[in-house]
Structures are given as C-alpha cells and as structure tokens.
ZAMIFI-983275 format. One record per residue: residue in one letter; x, y, z of N, C-alpha, C in turn. Coordinates in steps of 0.2 Angstrom, whole numbers, padded with zeros to 4 digits, always signed. Example, Ala and Ser with C-alpha at 12.3 -4.5 7.8 and 13.67 -1.06 7.14 Angstrom:
# ZAMIFI-983275
a+0066-0028+0039+0062-0022+0039+0066-0016+0039s+0064-0011+0035+0068-0005+0036+0064+0000+0039
This chain:
# ZAMIFI-983275
x+0202+0372+0708+0198+0368+0712+0197+0371+0719x+0203+0373+0722+0203+0375+0729+0210+0378+0730x+0211+0380+0737+0217+0383+0739+0219+0379+0745x+0226+0380+0747+0228+0377+0753+0225+0379+0760x+0222+0385+0759+0219+0388+0765+0211+0387+0765x+0209+0383+0760+0202+0380+0760+0202+0374+0764x+0201+0374+0770+0202+0368+0774+0196+0363+0774x+0198+0356+0776+0194+0351+0776+0194+0348+0782x+0188+0345+0784+0188+0341+0790+0191+0334+0789x+0195+0332+0794+0199+0326+0793+0195+0320+0797x+0192+0316+0792+0188+0310+0795+0182+0313+0799x+0179+0308+0804+0174+0311+0808+0176+0314+0814x+0179+0320+0813+0182+0324+0818+0181+0332+0816x+0183+0336+0821+0182+0343+0819+0189+0346+0817x+0194+0342+0816+0201+0344+0815+0201+0347+0807x+0203+0353+0806+0203+0356+0800+0210+0355+0797x+0211+0353+0791+0218+0352+0788+0217+0354+0780x+0223+0356+0778+0223+0358+0771+0222+0353+0766x+0220+0354+0760+0219+0349+0755+0225+0345+0752x+0231+0348+0754+0237+0344+0752+0241+0345+0759x+0244+0339+0761+0249+0339+0766+0256+0339+0764x+0260+0342+0768+0267+0343+0766+0271+0337+0769x+0273+0332+0765+0277+0327+0768+0284+0329+0769x+0287+0327+0775+0293+0329+0777+0298+0324+0777x+0297+0318+0774+0301+0313+0773+0308+0315+0769x+0307+0320+0766+0313+0323+0762+0317+0328+0766x+0315+0329+0772+0319+0334+0776+0325+0330+0779x+0331+0332+0776+0337+0329+0779+0340+0324+0773x+0347+0324+0773+0350+0320+0768+0353+0314+0770x+0351+0311+0776+0354+0305+0779+0353+0299+0774x+0348+0299+0770+0346+0293+0766+0349+0294+0759x+0352+0299+0758+0355+0300+0751+0351+0304+0746x+0345+0305+0747+0341+0308+0742+0336+0314+0744x+0337+0316+0750+0333+0321+0753+0336+0328+0752x+0333+0333+0756+0335+0340+0755+0339+0343+0761x+0344+0347+0760+0348+0349+0766+0343+0354+0770x+0346+0356+0775+0342+0360+0780+0340+0367+0777x+0344+0370+0773+0342+0376+0770+0336+0375+0765x+0337+0370+0761+0331+0369+0756+0325+0367+0760x+0326+0362+0765+0320+0360+0768+0316+0366+0771x+0320+0371+0774+0317+0377+0777+0313+0381+0772x+0316+0381+0766+0312+0385+0761+0306+0381+0759x+0306+0375+0758+0300+0371+0757+0295+0372+0762x+0297+0371+0768+0292+0372+0774+0289+0379+0774x+0293+0385+0773+0291+0391+0773+0286+0393+0767x+0288+0390+0761+0283+0391+0755+0276+0388+0757x+0276+0382+0759+0270+0378+0761+0266+0382+0766x+0269+0383+0771+0265+0387+0777+0263+0394+0774x+0267+0397+0771+0266+0404+0768+0260+0404+0763x+0259+0398+0760+0253+0398+0755+0247+0396+0759x+0247+0395+0766+0241+0393+0769+0241+0386+0771x+0246+0382+0770+0246+0375+0772+0247+0374+0779x+0243+0369+0782+0244+0368+0790+0245+0361+0791x+0245+0357+0787+0245+0349+0788+0252+0346+0786x+0256+0344+0791+0263+0342+0790+0264+0335+0792x+0267+0331+0788+0268+0324+0790+0275+0321+0790x+0276+0318+0796+0283+0315+0797+0283+0309+0800x+0288+0306+0803+0288+0300+0807+0295+0300+0811x+0295+0296+0816+0300+0296+0821+0307+0295+0818x+0307+0290+0813+0313+0288+0810+0315+0290+0803x+0310+0295+0800+0312+0298+0793+0319+0301+0794x+0323+0299+0789+0330+0302+0788+0333+0301+0795x+0332+0295+0798+0336+0294+0804+0334+0299+0810x+0329+0302+0809+0327+0307+0815+0328+0314+0813x+0331+0315+0807+0333+0322+0805+0326+0326+0803x+0322+0322+0800+0315+0325+0798+0312+0329+0804x+0311+0325+0809+0307+0328+0815+0312+0334+0818x+0318+0333+0818+0323+0338+0821+0322+0344+0817x+0323+0344+0811+0322+0350+0807+0316+0353+0807x+0310+0349+0807+0304+0351+0808+0303+0355+0814x+0306+0352+0820+0305+0356+0826+0309+0362+0826x+0314+0363+0822+0318+0370+0822+0313+0375+0818x+0310+0372+0812+0306+0377+0808+0299+0379+0811x+0297+0375+0816+0290+0377+0818+0290+0383+0822x+0295+0384+0826+0296+0390+0831+0289+0392+0835x+0287+0398+0834+0281+0400+0838+0275+0399+0834x+0275+0395+0828+0269+0394+0824+0266+0387+0826x+0268+0384+0832+0266+0377+0834+0259+0376+0834x+0255+0381+0837+0248+0380+0838+0244+0381+0831x+0247+0384+0826+0244+0385+0820+0244+0379+0815x+0249+0374+0817+0250+0369+0812+0247+0362+0815x+0245+0358+0810+0243+0351+0812+0249+0346+0810x+0252+0344+0816+0259+0340+0815+0257+0332+0816x+0258+0329+0811+0257+0321+0811+0263+0318+0811x+0264+0313+0815+0270+0308+0815+0268+0301+0817x+0272+0296+0816+0271+0289+0817+0276+0285+0821x+0273+0279+0823+0278+0275+0826+0277+0268+0823x+0282+0264+0824+0282+0257+0822+0289+0255+0820x+0293+0260+0817+0299+0258+0814+0304+0257+0820x+0309+0253+0819+0313+0251+0824+0318+0257+0826x+0319+0258+0832+0324+0263+0834+0331+0260+0835x+0331+0254+0836+0338+0250+0837+0337+0243+0834x+0340+0242+0828+0339+0236+0824+0340+0229+0828x+0344+0229+0833+0345+0223+0836+0341+0222+0843x+0337+0227+0844+0333+0227+0850+0326+0224+0848x+0323+0218+0851+0317+0216+0849+0311+0220+0850x+0312+0225+0855+0306+0229+0858+0307+0236+0856x+0311+0237+0851+0313+0244+0848+0309+0246+0842x+0305+0241+0840+0300+0242+0834+0294+0238+0835x+0289+0239+0830+0283+0236+0831+0278+0240+0833x+0272+0237+0836+0266+0241+0838+0265+0240+0845x+0269+0237+0849+0268+0236+0856+0268+0242+0860x+0265+0243+0866+0265+0249+0870+0272+0251+0872x+0277+0247+0873+0283+0249+0875+0286+0253+0869x+0286+0251+0863+0288+0254+0857+0284+0261+0856x+0278+0260+0857+0273+0266+0856+0275+0272+0860x+0276+0271+0867+0278+0276+0871+0284+0279+0870x+0289+0274+0869+0296+0277+0868+0297+0281+0861x+0293+0279+0856+0293+0283+0850+0289+0290+0851x+0284+0290+0855+0281+0296+0856+0286+0301+0860x+0289+0299+0865+0293+0303+0869+0299+0305+0864x+0302+0301+0860+0307+0303+0855+0304+0309+0851x+0298+0307+0848+0296+0313+0844+0295+0319+0847x+0292+0319+0853+0291+0325+0856+0298+0329+0857x+0303+0325+0859+0309+0329+0860+0312+0332+0853x+0311+0327+0848+0314+0330+0842+0310+0335+0838x+0303+0336+0840+0299+0340+0837+0299+0347+0841x+0302+0346+0847+0302+0352+0852+0295+0354+0854x+0291+0350+0855+0284+0351+0857+0281+0347+0863x+0276+0348+0866+0273+0344+0871+0267+0341+0869x+0265+0341+0862+0259+0337+0860+0260+0336+0853x+0257+0330+0851+0257+0328+0843+0250+0329+0841x+0248+0332+0836+0241+0333+0834+0238+0326+0831x+0242+0323+0827+0239+0316+0824+0245+0311+0825x+0243+0306+0828+0248+0300+0829+0246+0294+0826x+0250+0292+0821+0248+0286+0817+0252+0280+0820x+0249+0274+0819+0252+0267+0819+0255+0267+0812x+0261+0266+0811+0264+0266+0804+0264+0260+0800x+0266+0254+0803+0266+0248+0800+0262+0242+0804x+0258+0239+0802+0255+0233+0806+0260+0228+0807x+0261+0225+0813+0266+0220+0814+0263+0213+0815x+0257+0212+0814+0254+0205+0814+0255+0201+0821x+0257+0205+0826+0259+0201+0832+0255+0205+0839x+0255+0211+0838+0252+0215+0844+0245+0215+0844x+0241+0213+0850+0234+0213+0850+0231+0220+0849x+0226+0220+0845+0223+0227+0844+0221+0231+0850x+0219+0227+0855+0217+0230+0861+0223+0234+0864x+0228+0231+0864+0235+0234+0867+0236+0241+0863x+0235+0240+0857+0237+0246+0853+0232+0252+0854x+0226+0250+0854+0220+0255+0855+0220+0258+0862x+0221+0254+0867+0221+0257+0874+0228+0261+0875x+0233+0259+0872+0239+0263+0873+0238+0269+0870x+0235+0270+0864+0234+0276+0860+0229+0280+0864x+0224+0277+0867+0219+0281+0871+0222+0284+0877x+0227+0280+0880+0230+0283+0886+0235+0289+0884x+0238+0289+0878+0242+0295+0876+0237+0301+0875x+0231+0300+0872+0226+0305+0871+0224+0308+0878x+0223+0304+0883+0220+0306+0889+0226+0309+0893x+0232+0308+0891+0238+0311+0895+0239+0318+0892x+0236+0319+0886+0237+0326+0883+0243+0326+0878x+0247+0320+0877+0253+0320+0873+0251+0319+0866x+0245+0317+0864+0242+0316+0857+0235+0319+0857x+0233+0322+0851+0226+0324+0851+0222+0320+0847x+0224+0317+0841+0220+0312+0837+0224+0306+0835x+0221+0301+0832+0224+0295+0831+0223+0293+0823x+0228+0290+0820+0227+0287+0814+0231+0280+0813x+0230+0278+0807+0232+0271+0806+0235+0271+0799x+0240+0266+0797+0243+0266+0791+0245+0259+0790x+0245+0257+0783+0249+0251+0781+0246+0245+0785x+0240+0243+0784+0236+0238+0789+0231+0235+0785x+0229+0229+0785+0223+0226+0782+0217+0230+0784x+0212+0231+0779+0206+0235+0780+0202+0231+0785x+0201+0225+0786+0197+0222+0791+0199+0223+0798x+0206+0224+0799+0209+0225+0805+0207+0233+0807x+0207+0237+0803+0204+0244+0804+0197+0244+0806x+0193+0241+0802+0186+0240+0804+0185+0238+0811x+0189+0232+0813+0188+0229+0820+0190+0234+0825x+0196+0237+0823+0199+0242+0828+0194+0248+0830x+0191+0251+0824+0187+0256+0825+0180+0254+0829x+0178+0248+0828+0172+0246+0831+0173+0245+0839x+0179+0242+0840+0181+0241+0847+0182+0248+0851x+0185+0252+0848+0186+0259+0851+0179+0262+0852x+0175+0262+0847+0168+0265+0848+0164+0261+0854x+0164+0255+0854+0161+0251+0860+0164+0252+0866x+0170+0253+0867+0173+0254+0873+0174+0261+0875x+0173+0266+0871+0173+0273+0873+0180+0275+0872x+0184+0272+0869+0191+0274+0868+0191+0279+0862x+0197+0283+0861+0198+0288+0856+0198+0284+0849x+0194+0287+0844+0193+0283+0838+0199+0285+0833x+0200+0281+0828+0204+0283+0823+0201+0288+0818x+0204+0293+0816+0201+0298+0812+0204+0298+0805x+0210+0295+0804+0214+0296+0797+0217+0289+0796x+0218+0288+0789+0221+0282+0787+0226+0284+0781x+0232+0282+0782+0236+0283+0776+0237+0277+0772x+0236+0277+0765+0237+0272+0761+0240+0274+0754x+0244+0270+0751+0246+0271+0744+0241+0272+0739x+0240+0278+0736+0235+0279+0732+0237+0283+0726x+0237+0281+0720+0239+0284+0714+0237+0281+0708x+0238+0283+0702+0235+0280+0696+0238+0273+0695x+0244+0272+0697+0247+0266+0696+0245+0260+0702x+0243+0263+0708+0242+0258+0713+0235+0260+0715x+0229+0257+0713+0222+0259+0714+0219+0254+0718x+0222+0249+0720+0219+0243+0724+0215+0245+0730x+0217+0251+0733+0213+0253+0739+0206+0255+0737x+0204+0256+0731+0197+0257+0729+0192+0252+0730x+0195+0245+0731+0191+0240+0732+0188+0239+0739x+0192+0240+0744+0190+0239+0751+0191+0245+0755x+0197+0248+0755+0200+0253+0760+0196+0259+0759x+0195+0262+0754+0192+0269+0753+0184+0268+0755x+0180+0263+0753+0173+0263+0755+0173+0261+0763x+0178+0257+0765+0178+0256+0772+0179+0262+0776x+0184+0266+0774+0186+0272+0778+0180+0277+0778x+0176+0278+0772+0171+0283+0772+0165+0281+0777x+0164+0274+0777+0159+0271+0782+0161+0272+0789x+0167+0271+0790+0170+0271+0797+0172+0277+0800x+0172+0282+0796+0174+0289+0798+0181+0291+0798x+0185+0288+0794+0192+0289+0793+0193+0294+0786x+0197+0299+0787+0199+0303+0781+0205+0299+0778x+0205+0299+0771+0210+0295+0768+0216+0301+0766x+0222+0299+0768+0228+0304+0767+0233+0299+0763x+0232+0300+0757+0236+0296+0752+0244+0298+0752x+0248+0293+0753+0255+0294+0752+0257+0292+0745x+0263+0294+0743+0265+0293+0736+0260+0294+0730x+0257+0300+0730+0252+0301+0725+0255+0301+0718x+0262+0302+0718+0265+0303+0711+0269+0296+0710x+0267+0291+0714+0271+0284+0713+0278+0285+0713x+0281+0288+0718+0288+0289+0719+0291+0292+0713x+0288+0297+0710+0291+0301+0705+0289+0298+0698x+0286+0292+0697+0285+0289+0691+0280+0293+0687x+0275+0295+0690+0269+0299+0687+0271+0306+0685x+0277+0308+0688+0279+0315+0687+0283+0315+0681x+0285+0309+0678+0288+0309+0672+0296+0309+0673x+0298+0307+0679+0305+0307+0681+0309+0301+0678x+0305+0295+0676+0309+0290+0673+0306+0288+0666x+0311+0284+0663+0309+0282+0656+0310+0274+0656x+0309+0271+0650+0310+0264+0650+0318+0262+0651x+0322+0267+0650+0329+0266+0651+0331+0264+0658x+0326+0266+0663+0327+0265+0670+0324+0258+0672x+0321+0254+0668+0318+0248+0670+0324+0243+0671x+0323+0238+0675+0328+0233+0677+0333+0235+0682x+0332+0241+0685+0336+0244+0690+0337+0239+0696x+0342+0238+0698+0343+0234+0704+0340+0237+0710x+0337+0233+0714+0333+0236+0720+0335+0232+0726x+0334+0236+0732+0336+0233+0739+0331+0235+0743x+0330+0232+0749+0325+0234+0754+0328+0240+0758x+0333+0243+0757+0336+0248+0761+0333+0255+0758x+0330+0259+0762+0327+0265+0759+0332+0270+0758x+0338+0269+0760+0344+0274+0759+0347+0272+0752x+0349+0277+0748+0352+0276+0742+0350+0280+0737x+0345+0278+0732+0343+0283+0727+0335+0283+0727x+0332+0288+0725+0325+0288+0724+0322+0283+0719x+0326+0282+0714+0325+0277+0709+0324+0270+0712x+0329+0268+0717+0328+0262+0720+0322+0261+0724x+0319+0267+0727+0313+0267+0731+0307+0265+0726x+0307+0269+0720+0302+0268+0716+0302+0261+0713x+0307+0258+0711+0308+0251+0709+0306+0246+0714x+0308+0246+0720+0307+0242+0725+0300+0242+0727x+0296+0247+0727+0289+0248+0728+0285+0246+0722x+0287+0244+0717+0283+0241+0711+0280+0246+0707x+0282+0253+0707+0280+0258+0703+0283+0259+0696x+0290+0257+0697+0294+0258+0691+0294+0252+0686x+0289+0251+0683+0287+0245+0679+0285+0247+0672x+0285+0242+0667+0282+0244+0661+0275+0246+0661x+0270+0243+0665+0264+0246+0666+0264+0253+0669x+0268+0254+0674+0268+0261+0677+0270+0266+0672x+0275+0265+0668+0277+0269+0663+0272+0270+0657x+0268+0265+0656+0262+0266+0651+0257+0271+0654x+0256+0270+0661+0251+0275+0664+0254+0282+0664x+0260+0282+0666+0264+0289+0666+0263+0292+0659x+0263+0288+0653+0262+0291+0646+0255+0294+0646x+0250+0291+0648+0244+0293+0648+0243+0300+0652x+0246+0300+0658+0246+0306+0662+0249+0312+0658x+0255+0310+0654+0258+0315+0651+0254+0318+0645x+0250+0314+0642+0246+0316+0636+0241+0320+0639x+0238+0319+0644+0232+0323+0647+0236+0330+0649x+0241+0330+0652+0245+0336+0654+0246+0341+0649x+0248+0338+0643+0250+0342+0637+0243+0345+0634x+0238+0341+0635+0231+0343+0632+0229+0350+0636x+0230+0350+0643+0227+0355+0647+0232+0360+0649x+0239+0359+0647+0244+0364+0648+0246+0364+0655x+0246+0358+0658+0248+0357+0665+0254+0352+0665x+0258+0351+0671+0263+0346+0671+0260+0340+0673x+0264+0334+0671+0261+0327+0673+0260+0327+0681x+0265+0330+0685+0263+0329+0692+0257+0333+0694x+0255+0338+0691+0249+0342+0693+0243+0337+0691x+0243+0334+0685+0237+0330+0683+0237+0324+0688x+0242+0321+0690+0242+0315+0694+0239+0317+0701x+0241+0322+0704+0239+0325+0710+0232+0327+0710x+0230+0330+0704+0223+0332+0704+0218+0326+0703x+0220+0321+0700+0216+0315+0699+0215+0312+0706x+0220+0312+0711+0218+0309+0717+0213+0314+0721x+0213+0320+0720+0208+0324+0723+0201+0324+0721x+0200+0320+0715+0193+0319+0712+0190+0313+0716x+0193+0309+0720+0190+0304+0724+0187+0307+0730x+0180+0307+0731+0177+0310+0737+0180+0307+0744x+0183+0301+0744+0186+0298+0750+0192+0301+0752x+0196+0305+0748+0202+0307+0749+0201+0314+0752x+0205+0315+0758+0205+0321+0761+0211+0326+0759x+0217+0323+0760+0223+0327+0759+0229+0322+0757x+0230+0322+0750+0236+0318+0748+0243+0322+0751x+0248+0318+0752+0254+0320+0754+0259+0321+0749x+0261+0327+0748+0266+0329+0743+0273+0329+0746x+0278+0325+0744+0285+0325+0746+0290+0329+0742x+0289+0335+0742+0293+0339+0737+0300+0340+0740x+0305+0339+0736+0312+0339+0738+0315+0346+0737x+0312+0350+0733+0314+0357+0732+0308+0362+0732x+0309+0368+0732+0303+0373+0732+0300+0373+0725x+0304+0372+0720+0301+0372+0713+0296+0366+0713x+0298+0360+0715+0294+0354+0715+0287+0356+0719x+0288+0359+0725+0283+0360+0729+0278+0365+0725x+0280+0371+0722+0277+0375+0719+0273+0372+0713x+0276+0368+0710+0273+0364+0704+0267+0360+0707x+0269+0356+0712+0264+0351+0715+0257+0355+0717x+0258+0361+0721+0253+0365+0723+0248+0367+0717x+0251+0368+0711+0247+0370+0705+0242+0365+0704x+0242+0359+0706+0237+0354+0705+0230+0356+0708x+0230+0361+0713+0224+0363+0716+0220+0367+0710x+0223+0370+0705+0220+0374+0700+0218+0369+0694x+0220+0363+0694+0219+0359+0688+0212+0356+0688x+0208+0356+0683+0201+0353+0682+0202+0348+0677x+0200+0342+0678+0200+0337+0673+0192+0336+0671x+0191+0336+0664+0185+0335+0662+0183+0327+0661x+0177+0325+0659+0175+0318+0659+0180+0314+0654x+0181+0317+0648+0185+0314+0643+0192+0312+0646x+0195+0317+0650+0202+0316+0652+0202+0311+0658x+0197+0311+0662+0196+0306+0667+0195+0300+0664x+0192+0299+0659+0191+0293+0655+0197+0290+0653x+0201+0294+0650+0208+0293+0648+0212+0289+0653x+0212+0293+0659+0216+0291+0665+0213+0284+0667x+0207+0283+0668+0204+0277+0671+0205+0271+0666x+0205+0272+0660+0206+0267+0655+0213+0264+0656x+0218+0269+0656+0225+0267+0657+0227+0264+0663x+0223+0265+0668+0225+0263+0675+0220+0258+0678x+0216+0255+0674+0210+0251+0676+0213+0245+0680x+0209+0243+0685+0211+0237+0689+0204+0233+0689x+0205+0226+0690+0199+0222+0691+0196+0223+0698x+0189+0223+0698+0186+0224+0705+0188+0218+0710x+0188+0212+0707+0189+0207+0711+0183+0204+0715x+0184+0198+0718+0178+0196+0722+0178+0199+0729x+0171+0200+0731+0165+0199+0728+0162+0204+0724x+0165+0209+0722+0162+0215+0719+0160+0213+0712x+0164+0210+0708+0162+0208+0701+0157+0203+0701x+0157+0198+0706+0152+0193+0707+0145+0196+0708x+0145+0200+0713+0138+0203+0715+0135+0208+0711x+0138+0210+0706+0135+0214+0701+0134+0211+0694x+0135+0204+0694+0133+0201+0687+0126+0200+0687x+0124+0199+0681+0117+0198+0680+0114+0192+0683x+0117+0187+0683+0115+0180+0687+0113+0182+0694x+0119+0185+0697+0118+0186+0705+0112+0190+0706x+0111+0196+0702+0106+0200+0703+0099+0197+0702x+0098+0193+0697+0092+0189+0696+0090+0185+0702x+0096+0181+0704+0095+0177+0710+0093+0180+0716x+0095+0186+0717+0094+0190+0723+0087+0194+0723x+0086+0197+0717+0080+0202+0717+0075+0199+0712x+0076+0194+0709+0071+0191+0704+0070+0197+0699x+0064+0199+0697+0062+0204+0692+0060+0210+0695x+0061+0211+0702+0059+0217+0706+0065+0222+0705x+0063+0228+0703+0068+0234+0703+0068+0238+0709x+0074+0239+0712+0075+0242+0718+0079+0248+0718x+0077+0254+0719+0081+0260+0719+0088+0259+0723x+0093+0261+0719+0100+0261+0723+0104+0255+0721x+0101+0249+0718+0105+0244+0716+0109+0245+0711x+0107+0249+0706+0111+0251+0700+0117+0255+0703x+0116+0259+0707+0121+0263+0710+0127+0259+0713x+0125+0254+0717+0130+0249+0720+0134+0246+0715x+0130+0244+0709+0134+0240+0704+0139+0245+0700x+0137+0251+0699+0141+0256+0696+0147+0257+0700x+0147+0257+0707+0152+0258+0711+0158+0253+0710x+0155+0246+0709+0160+0241+0708+0163+0241+0701x+0159+0243+0696+0162+0243+0689+0166+0249+0688x+0166+0254+0692+0170+0260+0691+0177+0259+0692x+0179+0253+0694+0186+0251+0695+0189+0250+0688x+0185+0248+0683+0187+0245+0677+0185+0250+0671x+0179+0253+0672+0176+0257+0667+0176+0265+0669x+0176+0269+0664+0175+0276+0666+0168+0278+0669
C-alpha cells in the first residue's frame, strides 16, 4: 500500500506525518508490561530508521518514563520528528487541580512534558480525556495561548463526545483561535462505533483521525483465547496487558469471534493477524495514522508489514460481516423507504443513494 516515508497531511493542516504512528506508551516498565530502556531504544531506532516521523506519548505514560526515555532517544533529530503528547491525567492523585482540562492543569502538564522530552516545543498537543466540567472556551483559549507562546505547534483532541468537538472547532474558527487538526479515538474491528458520528464529523471539520488500540489491546493480534475470558479486571492500568484488554471491553466472546475472522483472512493471504487488522483501519479514508504500540522490535517489524497488505473485496466483506454494528438513530431511520418517500416523494435526486449507502455500510459490505 505505502511506506512509512510516504507522508500524509494531518487534518486540515500542512503538517506531514507517517501513515503509522509509533505509540510510546510501552516505553518503560513502570506499569508492569512495557519495554525496558534498551528495547524501547531499539523500537524507536527501528521506526525512525524506516522513515517514521510521528511519535505519540502522554505526560503520565508509565509514570513519566515514556516521555523521559523519548527525550533521551530524540537527540539531535528533534526537528525531523513530529512529537505528540497529551494532558488531562492527574499528576498528583490527591490534588483536585492536578488533573482534568483546566488551564492550571494544562500549563503544568505542558511544562512537565517539555522538561521530560528535553525540548522547547511540542508538535501536537492533545486534550486527553474530557472532564465534563471545564468550559470549552477555557480549553480553547488556553491551547491557543500555548501556540502563540511557541510552546505548542498544533492542537488535537481525544476521548470526548463528537458534538463537543464540533462545537469547539466552530468556536475556534469564529474567534480566530488555533483549530484542532487531529482526533484520537478507539478504532478497530471490535470497536467500530466511531463510524456513526466521529469519523464523518472529523472529515467535515478538518480533523485527521489517529486511531489508538487498532489491535484492540492485542485481541486482534491473536494474543488471547477463550481460556482468557472471565479474567478479573481493575481500573488500574498497571498490572498486565490482559487486564487492560478485559477492562476496556475487547476481551469478550464477540471480540474473539472477530479475531477468528481476522485469523482466517490472514491465513488466506499469508499475513499475520496483526497485519490484517492494521491494514483494515487504513482502508477507511478518514484515518490518517493508526498508532502502533509495539513492545518489541519484532512486534514493530510485524506491524509495519501491514503497509504491504492489500485486502480484496471478499476479504473486506468477511471482516465487515464479522464486525458489523447497527447504524443506530438517525442513520437507520433516514435511509428507510418510508422516510425517503416522505421526504422526496417520487423524485430521484443524485447523491441520495450515496448517503444511504454510507449509513448501511456499518452493517453490510
């Protein structure tokens, strides 16, 4: 399909990024399932050596070790790379203003990230989690101030209702503030809900989709079996990777059924399940750059092989049928025959069938 050094524009901007981003949440062993410093360095060097330039982290990934290690690895290549980081996670669990979306937390997190990354600017700065309390104007103006101060180049958003993103983008445009150019969402064959509202909204509003967990926490890579079902879960990210998969709803009977379909397609084309699952995300025109969170260089090399995978119509149909979701209201209502007769009578209008096909594509190939 492409290579890491065949770059794409991120959203409605001139920023050029690789078609796969390197996730650095696995840099560091603080949470019990990441990579030590030596293996993290090898993963970083392999990705950059293959032409990759888009690296994703957050201020509190592996308790800050992710950014610190990345800061060591970057060295004199800083200007060649697009470094994305995030804020919202609490820096001090008992401090009410150490987490969330407010300006105080935002600035403190940026300053922490700049120190840990050993840099004087962040290429892409995300709001990580929507806190349902901070006014959007406070978030947008605070982010715009960081851009104007030169500490941040571009802005992104993650884990937030679609309608809030639309409102924020509109406010930024009307007030002349820096726009959002990227949005992170969970998107994989097990979790396709974002096809209903998020991806169409992002394409219309000028945001590039940067999916995280494209392998559904390892489930689509074939890492788990039905013997792993029923695992105890906790809200603590530390522990095991299996806990993360189970706690986030990927390690289920349905998830394993979809993983079986991925495995069948992989066997048919001589690829690995991980490569098929990643290649599938890249078939969506709204996706700019899925984040791959490889723990070892072998995993990274395997994941990058997805760029060479081509899925034909029959294979896409197999995956679509295994992972189908209902369009939901209003999509299923607006494309039914009664609604169309009520709206258009017996008049044929070019483009109406295209709109209907878009809604139906969630459940049929």
